[in-house]
Biopython code that builds the backbone (N, CA, C, O; Angstrom):
import numpy as np
from Bio.PDB.StructureBuilder import StructureBuilder

atoms = [
    (1, "MET", "N", (-87.985, -42.465, 137.930)),
    (1, "MET", "CA", (-87.035, -41.368, 138.129)),
    (1, "MET", "C", (-87.554, -40.403, 139.227)),
    (1, "MET", "O", (-86.749, -39.859, 139.984)),
    (2, "THR", "N", (-88.789, -40.199, 139.318)),
    (2, "THR", "CA", (-89.198, -39.190, 140.450)),
    (2, "THR", "C", (-88.943, -39.790, 141.774)),
    (2, "THR", "O", (-89.025, -39.085, 142.780)),
    (3, "GLN", "N", (-88.638, -41.044, 141.845)),
    (3, "GLN", "CA", (-88.181, -41.649, 143.184)),
    (3, "GLN", "C", (-86.669, -41.744, 143.278)),
    (3, "GLN", "O", (-86.150, -42.315, 144.238)),
    (4, "GLY", "N", (-85.970, -41.216, 142.336)),
    (4, "GLY", "CA", (-84.541, -41.147, 142.560)),
    (4, "GLY", "C", (-83.650, -42.076, 141.742)),
    (4, "GLY", "O", (-82.560, -42.431, 142.191)),
    (5, "SER", "N", (-84.139, -42.518, 140.425)),
    (5, "SER", "CA", (-83.232, -43.218, 139.690)),
    (5, "SER", "C", (-81.952, -42.648, 139.399)),
    (5, "SER", "O", (-81.847, -41.442, 139.175)),
    (6, "VAL", "N", (-80.929, -43.457, 139.384)),
    (6, "VAL", "CA", (-79.563, -42.994, 139.152)),
    (6, "VAL", "C", (-79.057, -43.795, 137.907)),
    (6, "VAL", "O", (-79.244, -45.006, 137.797)),
    (7, "PHE", "N", (-78.425, -43.060, 137.006)),
    (7, "PHE", "CA", (-77.680, -43.704, 135.841)),
    (7, "PHE", "C", (-76.253, -43.750, 136.180)),
    (7, "PHE", "O", (-75.660, -42.823, 136.732)),
    (8, "ILE", "N", (-75.684, -44.952, 135.801)),
    (8, "ILE", "CA", (-74.336, -45.148, 136.173)),
    (8, "ILE", "C", (-73.432, -45.324, 134.886)),
    (8, "ILE", "O", (-73.843, -46.058, 133.987)),
    (9, "ALA", "N", (-72.423, -44.788, 134.787)),
    (9, "ALA", "CA", (-71.423, -45.036, 133.762)),
    (9, "ALA", "C", (-70.224, -45.964, 134.261)),
    (9, "ALA", "O", (-69.563, -45.731, 135.273)),
    (10, "GLU", "N", (-70.040, -47.053, 133.403)),
    (10, "GLU", "CA", (-68.929, -47.995, 133.870)),
    (10, "GLU", "C", (-67.945, -48.024, 132.712)),
    (10, "GLU", "O", (-68.274, -47.753, 131.557)),
    (11, "ASN", "N", (-66.705, -48.371, 133.093)),
    (11, "ASN", "CA", (-65.674, -48.683, 132.149)),
    (11, "ASN", "C", (-64.969, -49.878, 132.648)),
    (11, "ASN", "O", (-64.389, -49.857, 133.733)),
    (12, "ASN", "N", (-65.004, -51.019, 131.816)),
    (12, "ASN", "CA", (-64.455, -52.196, 132.287)),
    (12, "ASN", "C", (-64.874, -52.621, 133.700)),
    (12, "ASN", "O", (-64.049, -53.058, 134.502)),
    (13, "GLY", "N", (-66.135, -52.487, 133.978)),
    (13, "GLY", "CA", (-66.773, -52.859, 135.325)),
    (13, "GLY", "C", (-66.441, -51.894, 136.494)),
    (13, "GLY", "O", (-66.748, -52.204, 137.645)),
    (14, "VAL", "N", (-65.828, -50.751, 136.211)),
    (14, "VAL", "CA", (-65.518, -49.833, 137.308)),
    (14, "VAL", "C", (-66.396, -48.699, 137.043)),
    (14, "VAL", "O", (-66.474, -48.271, 135.891)),
    (15, "VAL", "N", (-67.128, -48.118, 138.077)),
    (15, "VAL", "CA", (-67.996, -47.015, 138.051)),
    (15, "VAL", "C", (-67.238, -45.811, 137.839)),
    (15, "VAL", "O", (-66.396, -45.476, 138.672)),
    (16, "VAL", "N", (-67.468, -45.092, 136.752)),
    (16, "VAL", "CA", (-66.660, -43.711, 136.531)),
    (16, "VAL", "C", (-67.511, -42.533, 136.630)),
    (16, "VAL", "O", (-66.984, -41.421, 136.589)),
    (17, "GLY", "N", (-68.884, -42.671, 136.767)),
    (17, "GLY", "CA", (-69.674, -41.518, 136.766)),
    (17, "GLY", "C", (-71.029, -41.889, 137.108)),
    (17, "GLY", "O", (-71.334, -43.079, 137.186)),
    (18, "PHE", "N", (-71.976, -40.843, 137.345)),
    (18, "PHE", "CA", (-73.407, -41.077, 137.531)),
    (18, "PHE", "C", (-74.101, -39.843, 137.180)),
    (18, "PHE", "O", (-73.484, -38.782, 137.091)),
    (19, "ALA", "N", (-75.431, -39.939, 136.964)),
    (19, "ALA", "CA", (-76.292, -38.759, 136.788)),
    (19, "ALA", "C", (-77.744, -39.161, 137.241)),
    (19, "ALA", "O", (-78.144, -40.325, 137.266)),
    (20, "ASN", "N", (-78.429, -38.143, 137.568)),
    (20, "ASN", "CA", (-79.981, -38.374, 137.906)),
    (20, "ASN", "C", (-80.664, -37.120, 137.624)),
    (20, "ASN", "O", (-80.061, -36.061, 137.450)),
    (21, "GLY", "N", (-82.045, -37.261, 137.576)),
    (21, "GLY", "CA", (-82.872, -36.168, 137.382)),
    (21, "GLY", "C", (-84.304, -36.483, 137.689)),
    (21, "GLY", "O", (-84.576, -37.615, 138.089)),
    (22, "GLY", "N", (-85.237, -35.588, 137.539)),
    (22, "GLY", "CA", (-86.654, -35.705, 137.749)),
    (22, "GLY", "C", (-87.311, -34.345, 137.752)),
    (22, "GLY", "O", (-86.830, -33.422, 137.094)),
    (23, "ARG", "N", (-88.409, -34.207, 138.487)),
    (23, "ARG", "CA", (-89.194, -32.982, 138.434)),
    (23, "ARG", "C", (-88.371, -31.815, 138.869)),
    (23, "ARG", "O", (-87.465, -31.941, 139.693)),
    (24, "GLU", "N", (-88.689, -30.680, 138.313)),
    (24, "GLU", "CA", (-87.921, -29.521, 138.701)),
    (24, "GLU", "C", (-88.360, -29.183, 140.161)),
    (24, "GLU", "O", (-89.545, -29.092, 140.482)),
    (25, "ARG", "N", (-87.283, -28.999, 141.049)),
    (25, "ARG", "CA", (-87.546, -28.937, 142.566)),
    (25, "ARG", "C", (-87.901, -27.633, 143.155)),
    (25, "ARG", "O", (-88.655, -27.628, 144.128)),
    (26, "SER", "N", (-87.435, -26.504, 142.667)),
    (26, "SER", "CA", (-87.531, -25.252, 143.237)),
    (26, "SER", "C", (-88.977, -24.680, 143.068)),
    (26, "SER", "O", (-89.410, -23.909, 143.924)),
    (27, "GLY", "N", (-89.683, -25.013, 142.062)),
    (27, "GLY", "CA", (-91.015, -24.361, 141.683)),
    (27, "GLY", "C", (-90.841, -22.945, 141.228)),
    (27, "GLY", "O", (-91.847, -22.281, 140.975)),
    (28, "LYS", "N", (-89.609, -22.416, 141.101)),
    (28, "LYS", "CA", (-89.327, -20.974, 140.654)),
    (28, "LYS", "C", (-89.481, -20.794, 139.146)),
    (28, "LYS", "O", (-89.786, -19.734, 138.600)),
    (29, "TYR", "N", (-89.231, -21.964, 138.534)),
    (29, "TYR", "CA", (-89.082, -21.806, 137.050)),
    (29, "TYR", "C", (-90.249, -22.584, 136.378)),
    (29, "TYR", "O", (-90.122, -23.761, 136.039)),
    (30, "LYS", "N", (-91.390, -21.870, 136.202)),
    (30, "LYS", "CA", (-92.603, -22.434, 135.807)),
    (30, "LYS", "C", (-92.552, -23.013, 134.352)),
    (30, "LYS", "O", (-93.352, -23.853, 133.939)),
    (31, "SER", "N", (-91.442, -22.429, 133.557)),
    (31, "SER", "CA", (-91.463, -22.909, 132.106)),
    (31, "SER", "C", (-90.760, -24.237, 132.028)),
    (31, "SER", "O", (-90.680, -24.821, 130.947)),
    (32, "PHE", "N", (-90.233, -24.751, 133.162)),
    (32, "PHE", "CA", (-89.403, -25.908, 133.131)),
    (32, "PHE", "C", (-90.011, -26.908, 134.040)),
    (32, "PHE", "O", (-90.114, -26.621, 135.233)),
    (33, "ASP", "N", (-90.430, -28.076, 133.587)),
    (33, "ASP", "CA", (-90.958, -29.198, 134.387)),
    (33, "ASP", "C", (-90.007, -30.157, 134.962)),
    (33, "ASP", "O", (-90.239, -30.711, 136.037)),
    (34, "GLY", "N", (-88.883, -30.379, 134.238)),
    (34, "GLY", "CA", (-87.959, -31.328, 134.731)),
    (34, "GLY", "C", (-86.537, -30.647, 135.070)),
    (34, "GLY", "O", (-86.268, -29.488, 134.752)),
    (35, "GLU", "N", (-85.753, -31.420, 135.685)),
    (35, "GLU", "CA", (-84.424, -31.002, 136.120)),
    (35, "GLU", "C", (-83.408, -32.101, 136.068)),
    (35, "GLU", "O", (-83.690, -33.212, 136.515)),
    (36, "LEU", "N", (-82.219, -31.835, 135.531)),
    (36, "LEU", "CA", (-81.015, -32.673, 135.670)),
    (36, "LEU", "C", (-80.384, -32.296, 137.070)),
    (36, "LEU", "O", (-79.763, -31.253, 137.272)),
    (37, "TYR", "N", (-80.585, -33.125, 137.861)),
    (37, "TYR", "CA", (-80.066, -32.937, 139.284)),
    (37, "TYR", "C", (-78.609, -33.006, 139.473)),
    (37, "TYR", "O", (-78.014, -32.166, 140.148)),
    (38, "SER", "N", (-77.968, -34.081, 138.836)),
    (38, "SER", "CA", (-76.548, -34.060, 138.947)),
    (38, "SER", "C", (-75.916, -34.917, 137.809)),
    (38, "SER", "O", (-76.559, -35.795, 137.233)),
    (39, "ILE", "N", (-74.775, -34.649, 137.554)),
    (39, "ILE", "CA", (-73.977, -35.444, 136.614)),
    (39, "ILE", "C", (-72.583, -35.378, 137.085)),
    (39, "ILE", "O", (-72.088, -34.277, 137.325)),
    (40, "TYR", "N", (-71.911, -36.458, 137.236)),
    (40, "TYR", "CA", (-70.535, -36.431, 137.709)),
    (40, "TYR", "C", (-69.748, -37.591, 137.047)),
    (40, "TYR", "O", (-70.186, -38.736, 136.940)),
    (41, "LEU", "N", (-68.488, -37.150, 136.599)),
    (41, "LEU", "CA", (-67.553, -38.099, 136.057)),
    (41, "LEU", "C", (-66.290, -37.828, 136.710)),
    (41, "LEU", "O", (-65.913, -36.718, 137.085)),
    (42, "LEU", "N", (-65.575, -39.075, 136.834)),
    (42, "LEU", "CA", (-64.157, -38.911, 137.371)),
    (42, "LEU", "C", (-63.292, -38.081, 136.322)),
    (42, "LEU", "O", (-63.435, -38.296, 135.119)),
    (43, "ASP", "N", (-62.456, -37.197, 136.762)),
    (43, "ASP", "CA", (-61.745, -36.403, 135.877)),
    (43, "ASP", "C", (-61.077, -37.185, 134.665)),
    (43, "ASP", "O", (-61.092, -36.685, 133.540)),
    (44, "GLU", "N", (-60.537, -38.325, 134.894)),
    (44, "GLU", "CA", (-59.753, -38.979, 133.868)),
    (44, "GLU", "C", (-60.628, -39.603, 132.861)),
    (44, "GLU", "O", (-60.113, -40.167, 131.895)),
    (45, "TYR", "N", (-62.062, -39.545, 133.018)),
    (45, "TYR", "CA", (-62.916, -40.044, 132.128)),
    (45, "TYR", "C", (-63.770, -38.946, 131.335)),
    (45, "TYR", "O", (-64.636, -39.260, 130.518)),
    (46, "GLN", "N", (-63.478, -37.785, 131.622)),
    (46, "GLN", "CA", (-64.112, -36.621, 130.985)),
    (46, "GLN", "C", (-63.548, -36.552, 129.498)),
    (46, "GLN", "O", (-62.403, -36.871, 129.178)),
    (47, "GLY", "N", (-64.445, -36.128, 128.722)),
    (47, "GLY", "CA", (-64.060, -35.939, 127.252)),
    (47, "GLY", "C", (-64.001, -37.168, 126.534)),
    (47, "GLY", "O", (-63.486, -37.189, 125.416)),
    (48, "MET", "N", (-64.525, -38.305, 127.112)),
    (48, "MET", "CA", (-64.569, -39.580, 126.366)),
    (48, "MET", "C", (-65.965, -39.982, 125.995)),
    (48, "MET", "O", (-66.113, -41.119, 125.548)),
    (49, "GLY", "N", (-67.010, -39.196, 126.121)),
    (49, "GLY", "CA", (-68.259, -39.545, 125.731)),
    (49, "GLY", "C", (-69.199, -40.050, 126.795)),
    (49, "GLY", "O", (-70.404, -40.137, 126.561)),
    (50, "PHE", "N", (-68.650, -40.404, 128.025)),
    (50, "PHE", "CA", (-69.472, -40.881, 129.089)),
    (50, "PHE", "C", (-70.387, -39.830, 129.579)),
    (50, "PHE", "O", (-71.515, -40.174, 129.933)),
    (51, "GLY", "N", (-70.024, -38.547, 129.645)),
    (51, "GLY", "CA", (-70.805, -37.517, 130.103)),
    (51, "GLY", "C", (-72.041, -37.393, 129.213)),
    (51, "GLY", "O", (-73.165, -37.241, 129.691)),
    (52, "LYS", "N", (-71.799, -37.460, 127.919)),
    (52, "LYS", "CA", (-72.969, -37.355, 126.912)),
    (52, "LYS", "C", (-73.942, -38.413, 127.111)),
    (52, "LYS", "O", (-75.152, -38.195, 127.060)),
    (53, "GLN", "N", (-73.422, -39.597, 127.344)),
    (53, "GLN", "CA", (-74.251, -40.868, 127.420)),
    (53, "GLN", "C", (-75.020, -40.771, 128.722)),
    (53, "GLN", "O", (-76.200, -41.121, 128.740)),
    (54, "LEU", "N", (-74.403, -40.303, 129.844)),
    (54, "LEU", "CA", (-75.185, -40.024, 131.088)),
    (54, "LEU", "C", (-76.253, -39.037, 130.815)),
    (54, "LEU", "O", (-77.397, -39.276, 131.202)),
    (55, "PHE", "N", (-75.978, -37.967, 130.190)),
    (55, "PHE", "CA", (-76.817, -36.814, 130.007)),
    (55, "PHE", "C", (-78.038, -37.274, 129.162)),
    (55, "PHE", "O", (-79.178, -36.948, 129.492)),
    (56, "MET", "N", (-77.795, -37.998, 128.122)),
    (56, "MET", "CA", (-78.856, -38.530, 127.198)),
    (56, "MET", "C", (-79.646, -39.543, 127.925)),
    (56, "MET", "O", (-80.858, -39.578, 127.713)),
    (57, "ALA", "N", (-79.094, -40.395, 128.779)),
    (57, "ALA", "CA", (-79.971, -41.312, 129.532)),
    (57, "ALA", "C", (-80.991, -40.552, 130.416)),
    (57, "ALA", "O", (-82.150, -40.962, 130.481)),
    (58, "VAL", "N", (-80.599, -39.488, 131.079)),
    (58, "VAL", "CA", (-81.475, -38.654, 131.985)),
    (58, "VAL", "C", (-82.576, -38.004, 130.893)),
    (58, "VAL", "O", (-83.771, -37.966, 131.187)),
    (59, "VAL", "N", (-82.144, -37.564, 129.783)),
    (59, "VAL", "CA", (-83.016, -36.926, 128.959)),
    (59, "VAL", "C", (-84.051, -37.891, 128.442)),
    (59, "VAL", "O", (-85.223, -37.523, 128.355)),
    (60, "GLU", "N", (-83.698, -39.062, 128.109)),
    (60, "GLU", "CA", (-84.583, -40.139, 127.612)),
    (60, "GLU", "C", (-85.584, -40.412, 128.816)),
    (60, "GLU", "O", (-86.782, -40.524, 128.558)),
    (61, "GLU", "N", (-85.175, -40.512, 129.993)),
    (61, "GLU", "CA", (-86.016, -40.761, 131.042)),
    (61, "GLU", "C", (-86.982, -39.731, 131.337)),
    (61, "GLU", "O", (-88.134, -40.031, 131.653)),
    (62, "LEU", "N", (-86.573, -38.492, 131.250)),
    (62, "LEU", "CA", (-87.409, -37.300, 131.322)),
    (62, "LEU", "C", (-88.580, -37.331, 130.277)),
    (62, "LEU", "O", (-89.748, -37.038, 130.536)),
    (63, "LYS", "N", (-88.094, -37.728, 129.060)),
    (63, "LYS", "CA", (-89.066, -37.798, 128.056)),
    (63, "LYS", "C", (-90.131, -38.904, 128.300)),
    (63, "LYS", "O", (-91.330, -38.732, 128.078)),
    (64, "ARG", "N", (-89.578, -40.075, 128.787)),
    (64, "ARG", "CA", (-90.551, -41.230, 129.059)),
    (64, "ARG", "C", (-91.554, -40.866, 130.139)),
    (64, "ARG", "O", (-92.704, -41.305, 130.119)),
    (65, "LEU", "N", (-91.104, -40.070, 131.062)),
    (65, "LEU", "CA", (-91.935, -39.478, 132.138)),
    (65, "LEU", "C", (-92.867, -38.332, 131.637)),
    (65, "LEU", "O", (-93.633, -37.766, 132.416)),
    (66, "GLN", "N", (-92.787, -38.016, 130.362)),
    (66, "GLN", "CA", (-93.471, -36.923, 129.872)),
    (66, "GLN", "C", (-93.242, -35.584, 130.308)),
    (66, "GLN", "O", (-94.170, -34.775, 130.313)),
    (67, "PHE", "N", (-91.942, -35.238, 130.723)),
    (67, "PHE", "CA", (-91.622, -34.030, 130.911)),
    (67, "PHE", "C", (-91.317, -33.250, 129.464)),
    (67, "PHE", "O", (-90.829, -33.832, 128.495)),
    (68, "ASN", "N", (-91.657, -31.949, 129.476)),
    (68, "ASN", "CA", (-91.448, -31.185, 128.155)),
    (68, "ASN", "C", (-90.259, -30.423, 128.127)),
    (68, "ASN", "O", (-89.811, -30.061, 127.039)),
    (69, "SER", "N", (-89.681, -30.130, 129.202)),
    (69, "SER", "CA", (-88.602, -29.175, 129.342)),
    (69, "SER", "C", (-87.709, -29.516, 130.510)),
    (69, "SER", "O", (-88.135, -30.296, 131.361)),
    (70, "PHE", "N", (-86.529, -29.003, 130.614)),
    (70, "PHE", "CA", (-85.803, -29.370, 131.850)),
    (70, "PHE", "C", (-84.613, -28.253, 132.128)),
    (70, "PHE", "O", (-84.221, -27.528, 131.213)),
    (71, "LEU", "N", (-84.163, -28.189, 133.244)),
    (71, "LEU", "CA", (-83.113, -27.288, 133.552)),
    (71, "LEU", "C", (-81.997, -27.965, 134.335)),
    (71, "LEU", "O", (-82.153, -29.088, 134.815)),
    (72, "VAL", "N", (-80.845, -27.256, 134.462)),
    (72, "VAL", "CA", (-79.772, -27.683, 135.286)),
    (72, "VAL", "C", (-79.154, -26.444, 136.054)),
    (72, "VAL", "O", (-79.133, -25.316, 135.561)),
    (73, "LEU", "N", (-78.665, -26.744, 137.275)),
    (73, "LEU", "CA", (-77.946, -25.585, 137.878)),
    (73, "LEU", "C", (-76.529, -26.003, 138.114)),
    (73, "LEU", "O", (-76.193, -27.110, 138.534)),
    (74, "VAL", "N", (-75.686, -24.964, 137.789)),
    (74, "VAL", "CA", (-74.230, -25.265, 137.795)),
    (74, "VAL", "C", (-73.533, -24.051, 138.325)),
    (74, "VAL", "O", (-73.860, -22.907, 138.012)),
    (75, "LEU", "N", (-72.514, -24.365, 139.178)),
    (75, "LEU", "CA", (-71.668, -23.216, 139.636)),
    (75, "LEU", "C", (-70.946, -22.437, 138.435)),
    (75, "LEU", "O", (-70.369, -23.004, 137.507)),
    (76, "LYS", "N", (-71.062, -21.122, 138.586)),
    (76, "LYS", "CA", (-70.382, -20.254, 137.552)),
    (76, "LYS", "C", (-69.033, -20.709, 137.202)),
    (76, "LYS", "O", (-68.702, -20.726, 136.016)),
    (77, "ASP", "N", (-68.195, -21.092, 138.157)),
    (77, "ASP", "CA", (-66.873, -21.450, 137.904)),
    (77, "ASP", "C", (-66.629, -22.935, 137.483)),
    (77, "ASP", "O", (-65.488, -23.374, 137.340)),
    (78, "ASN", "N", (-67.645, -23.619, 137.309)),
    (78, "ASN", "CA", (-67.664, -25.015, 136.896)),
    (78, "ASN", "C", (-67.315, -25.121, 135.372)),
    (78, "ASN", "O", (-68.010, -24.447, 134.611)),
    (79, "GLN", "N", (-66.353, -25.864, 134.863)),
    (79, "GLN", "CA", (-66.075, -26.002, 133.646)),
    (79, "GLN", "C", (-67.086, -26.730, 132.830)),
    (79, "GLN", "O", (-66.997, -26.683, 131.603)),
    (80, "ALA", "N", (-68.090, -27.435, 133.441)),
    (80, "ALA", "CA", (-69.102, -28.129, 132.946)),
    (80, "ALA", "C", (-70.092, -27.251, 132.135)),
    (80, "ALA", "O", (-70.861, -27.729, 131.300)),
    (81, "ARG", "N", (-70.022, -26.041, 132.416)),
    (81, "ARG", "CA", (-70.859, -25.020, 131.731)),
    (81, "ARG", "C", (-70.745, -25.185, 130.138)),
    (81, "ARG", "O", (-71.728, -25.204, 129.397)),
    (82, "SER", "N", (-69.493, -25.294, 129.734)),
    (82, "SER", "CA", (-69.492, -25.447, 128.302)),
    (82, "SER", "C", (-70.103, -26.773, 127.664)),
    (82, "SER", "O", (-70.523, -26.851, 126.509)),
    (83, "PHE", "N", (-70.085, -27.830, 128.626)),
    (83, "PHE", "CA", (-70.764, -29.050, 128.145)),
    (83, "PHE", "C", (-72.211, -28.718, 128.001)),
    (83, "PHE", "O", (-72.772, -29.002, 126.943)),
    (84, "TYR", "N", (-72.853, -28.153, 128.951)),
    (84, "TYR", "CA", (-74.333, -27.841, 128.839)),
    (84, "TYR", "C", (-74.606, -26.864, 127.581)),
    (84, "TYR", "O", (-75.592, -27.008, 126.857)),
    (85, "GLU", "N", (-73.740, -25.964, 127.414)),
    (85, "GLU", "CA", (-73.963, -25.106, 126.278)),
    (85, "GLU", "C", (-73.830, -25.795, 125.000)),
    (85, "GLU", "O", (-74.549, -25.478, 124.053)),
    (86, "SER", "N", (-72.928, -26.747, 124.910)),
    (86, "SER", "CA", (-72.720, -27.549, 123.662)),
    (86, "SER", "C", (-73.940, -28.491, 123.407)),
    (86, "SER", "O", (-74.168, -28.926, 122.278)),
    (87, "MET", "N", (-74.685, -28.780, 124.444)),
    (87, "MET", "CA", (-75.724, -29.711, 124.377)),
    (87, "MET", "C", (-77.068, -28.746, 124.132)),
    (87, "MET", "O", (-78.177, -29.279, 124.180)),
    (88, "GLY", "N", (-76.956, -27.433, 123.892)),
    (88, "GLY", "CA", (-78.028, -26.656, 123.446)),
    (88, "GLY", "C", (-78.673, -25.910, 124.501)),
    (88, "GLY", "O", (-79.696, -25.271, 124.256)),
    (89, "ALA", "N", (-78.102, -25.942, 125.782)),
    (89, "ALA", "CA", (-78.833, -25.118, 126.913)),
    (89, "ALA", "C", (-78.760, -23.671, 126.706)),
    (89, "ALA", "O", (-77.842, -23.221, 126.018)),
    (90, "ARG", "N", (-79.562, -22.958, 127.187)),
    (90, "ARG", "CA", (-79.538, -21.476, 127.239)),
    (90, "ARG", "C", (-79.562, -20.994, 128.564)),
    (90, "ARG", "O", (-80.249, -21.570, 129.408)),
    (91, "HIS", "N", (-78.803, -19.873, 128.875)),
    (91, "HIS", "CA", (-78.795, -19.416, 130.199)),
    (91, "HIS", "C", (-80.167, -18.747, 130.526)),
    (91, "HIS", "O", (-80.653, -17.905, 129.771)),
    (92, "VAL", "N", (-80.752, -19.139, 131.635)),
    (92, "VAL", "CA", (-81.986, -18.804, 132.127)),
    (92, "VAL", "C", (-81.993, -17.760, 133.351)),
    (92, "VAL", "O", (-82.838, -16.866, 133.405)),
    (93, "ASP", "N", (-80.979, -17.934, 134.346)),
    (93, "ASP", "CA", (-81.007, -17.162, 135.405)),
    (93, "ASP", "C", (-79.576, -17.363, 136.103)),
    (93, "ASP", "O", (-78.842, -18.314, 135.834)),
    (94, "SER", "N", (-79.277, -16.399, 136.993)),
    (94, "SER", "CA", (-78.117, -16.505, 137.842)),
    (94, "SER", "C", (-78.568, -16.276, 139.251)),
    (94, "SER", "O", (-79.282, -15.303, 139.493)),
    (95, "ILE", "N", (-78.176, -17.160, 140.265)),
    (95, "ILE", "CA", (-78.521, -16.956, 141.573)),
    (95, "ILE", "C", (-77.407, -17.025, 142.474)),
    (95, "ILE", "O", (-76.404, -17.666, 142.162)),
    (96, "GLU", "N", (-77.505, -16.387, 143.619)),
    (96, "GLU", "CA", (-76.490, -16.462, 144.650)),
    (96, "GLU", "C", (-76.769, -17.603, 145.622)),
    (96, "GLU", "O", (-77.906, -17.751, 146.072)),
    (97, "VAL", "N", (-75.753, -18.424, 145.963)),
    (97, "VAL", "CA", (-75.918, -19.489, 146.864)),
    (97, "VAL", "C", (-74.950, -19.437, 147.926)),
    (97, "VAL", "O", (-73.888, -18.856, 147.704)),
    (98, "ASP", "N", (-75.175, -19.985, 149.101)),
    (98, "ASP", "CA", (-74.321, -19.938, 150.218)),
    (98, "ASP", "C", (-73.809, -21.404, 150.556)),
    (98, "ASP", "O", (-74.523, -22.214, 151.146)),
    (99, "ILE", "N", (-72.605, -21.659, 150.164)),
    (99, "ILE", "CA", (-72.047, -22.997, 150.406)),
    (99, "ILE", "C", (-70.905, -22.963, 151.422)),
    (99, "ILE", "O", (-69.845, -22.408, 151.133)),
    (100, "ALA", "N", (-71.102, -23.545, 152.597)),
    (100, "ALA", "CA", (-70.134, -23.660, 153.602)),
    (100, "ALA", "C", (-69.619, -22.207, 153.941)),
    (100, "ALA", "O", (-68.424, -21.982, 154.131)),
    (101, "GLY", "N", (-70.554, -21.276, 154.001)),
    (101, "GLY", "CA", (-70.304, -19.879, 154.443)),
    (101, "GLY", "C", (-69.694, -18.966, 153.255)),
    (101, "GLY", "O", (-69.314, -17.813, 153.457)),
    (102, "LYS", "N", (-69.652, -19.468, 152.261)),
    (102, "LYS", "CA", (-69.136, -18.785, 151.000)),
    (102, "LYS", "C", (-70.108, -18.481, 150.057)),
    (102, "LYS", "O", (-70.816, -19.404, 149.653)),
    (103, "LYS", "N", (-70.293, -17.210, 149.577)),
    (103, "LYS", "CA", (-71.244, -16.857, 148.510)),
    (103, "LYS", "C", (-70.677, -17.145, 147.168)),
    (103, "LYS", "O", (-69.607, -16.672, 146.784)),
    (104, "LEU", "N", (-71.492, -18.003, 146.411)),
    (104, "LEU", "CA", (-71.028, -18.357, 145.032)),
    (104, "LEU", "C", (-72.268, -18.107, 144.177)),
    (104, "LEU", "O", (-73.395, -18.010, 144.663)),
    (105, "THR", "N", (-71.980, -18.003, 142.804)),
    (105, "THR", "CA", (-72.984, -17.750, 141.790)),
    (105, "THR", "C", (-73.171, -19.068, 141.182)),
    (105, "THR", "O", (-72.250, -19.772, 140.767)),
    (106, "GLU", "N", (-74.560, -19.394, 141.150)),
    (106, "GLU", "CA", (-75.024, -20.611, 140.494)),
    (106, "GLU", "C", (-75.790, -20.111, 139.142)),
    (106, "GLU", "O", (-76.568, -19.157, 139.159)),
    (107, "LEU", "N", (-75.515, -20.781, 138.095)),
    (107, "LEU", "CA", (-76.197, -20.387, 136.807)),
    (107, "LEU", "C", (-77.218, -21.406, 136.569)),
    (107, "LEU", "O", (-77.025, -22.578, 136.892)),
    (108, "VAL", "N", (-78.356, -20.982, 135.985)),
    (108, "VAL", "CA", (-79.423, -21.904, 135.754)),
    (108, "VAL", "C", (-79.402, -21.897, 134.151)),
    (108, "VAL", "O", (-79.460, -20.847, 133.511)),
    (109, "TYR", "N", (-79.315, -23.141, 133.573)),
    (109, "TYR", "CA", (-79.398, -23.396, 132.116)),
    (109, "TYR", "C", (-80.636, -24.244, 131.876)),
    (109, "TYR", "O", (-80.972, -25.112, 132.681)),
    (110, "GLY", "N", (-81.316, -23.984, 130.754)),
    (110, "GLY", "CA", (-82.541, -24.672, 130.529)),
    (110, "GLY", "C", (-82.611, -25.099, 129.013)),
    (110, "GLY", "O", (-81.964, -24.546, 128.123)),
    (111, "TRP", "N", (-83.448, -26.116, 128.839)),
    (111, "TRP", "CA", (-83.868, -26.479, 127.523)),
    (111, "TRP", "C", (-85.357, -26.475, 127.458)),
    (111, "TRP", "O", (-86.032, -27.341, 128.014)),
    (112, "GLU", "N", (-85.859, -25.487, 126.771)),
    (112, "GLU", "CA", (-87.372, -25.272, 126.789)),
    (112, "GLU", "C", (-88.143, -26.328, 126.076)),
    (112, "GLU", "O", (-89.347, -26.451, 126.302)),
    (113, "HIS", "N", (-87.496, -27.133, 125.192)),
    (113, "HIS", "CA", (-88.266, -28.136, 124.356)),
    (113, "HIS", "C", (-87.353, -29.420, 124.485)),
    (113, "HIS", "O", (-86.314, -29.539, 123.835)),
    (114, "ILE", "N", (-87.749, -30.230, 125.241)),
    (114, "ILE", "CA", (-86.922, -31.498, 125.587)),
    (114, "ILE", "C", (-86.595, -32.264, 124.229)),
    (114, "ILE", "O", (-85.581, -32.959, 124.160)),
    (115, "ASN", "N", (-87.429, -32.136, 123.192)),
    (115, "ASN", "CA", (-87.079, -32.768, 121.843)),
    (115, "ASN", "C", (-86.328, -31.848, 120.971)),
    (115, "ASN", "O", (-86.063, -32.253, 119.839)),
    (116, "GLY", "N", (-85.960, -30.716, 121.314)),
    (116, "GLY", "CA", (-85.186, -29.890, 120.370)),
    (116, "GLY", "C", (-83.731, -29.520, 120.796)),
    (116, "GLY", "O", (-83.469, -29.310, 121.980)),
    (117, "HIS", "N", (-82.928, -29.455, 119.957)),
    (117, "HIS", "CA", (-81.574, -28.898, 120.055)),
    (117, "HIS", "C", (-80.736, -29.814, 121.031)),
    (117, "HIS", "O", (-79.757, -29.325, 121.595)),
    (118, "ILE", "N", (-81.072, -31.048, 121.231)),
    (118, "ILE", "CA", (-80.241, -31.937, 121.976)),
    (118, "ILE", "C", (-79.651, -33.043, 121.090)),
    (118, "ILE", "O", (-78.910, -33.896, 121.578)),
]
sb = StructureBuilder()
sb.init_structure("model")
sb.init_model(0)
sb.init_chain("A")
sb.init_seg("    ")
for serial, (resi, resn, name, xyz) in enumerate(atoms, 1):
    if name == "N":
        sb.init_residue(resn, " ", resi, " ")
    sb.init_atom(name, np.array(xyz, "f"), 0.0, 1.0, " ", f" {name:<3s}", serial, name[0])
structure = sb.get_structure()
């Protein structure tokens, strides 16, 4: 996974989503050694369990690689926030990011113990 493993969700042979993760990239969050880099599902497949399966695939891979904790960054206005909260994440930080010249707030959610509350 540290080399970019990607997990794919399929429905009847059609790719409907993906997720990946690895070592925490910023170096800013010393309490977290892993990171969920991305998780994406086509809108029409959200709420059907695919997101949870992708999430858990990344978590299991992080465990296998002996990470003890992990985080995810999500835009404040992204509805996925509730998904991470339902998976036991806690709010760690808020940061300002510049995307295409627009200032946005990104929230950092974390799981301090990869074996707990997931």
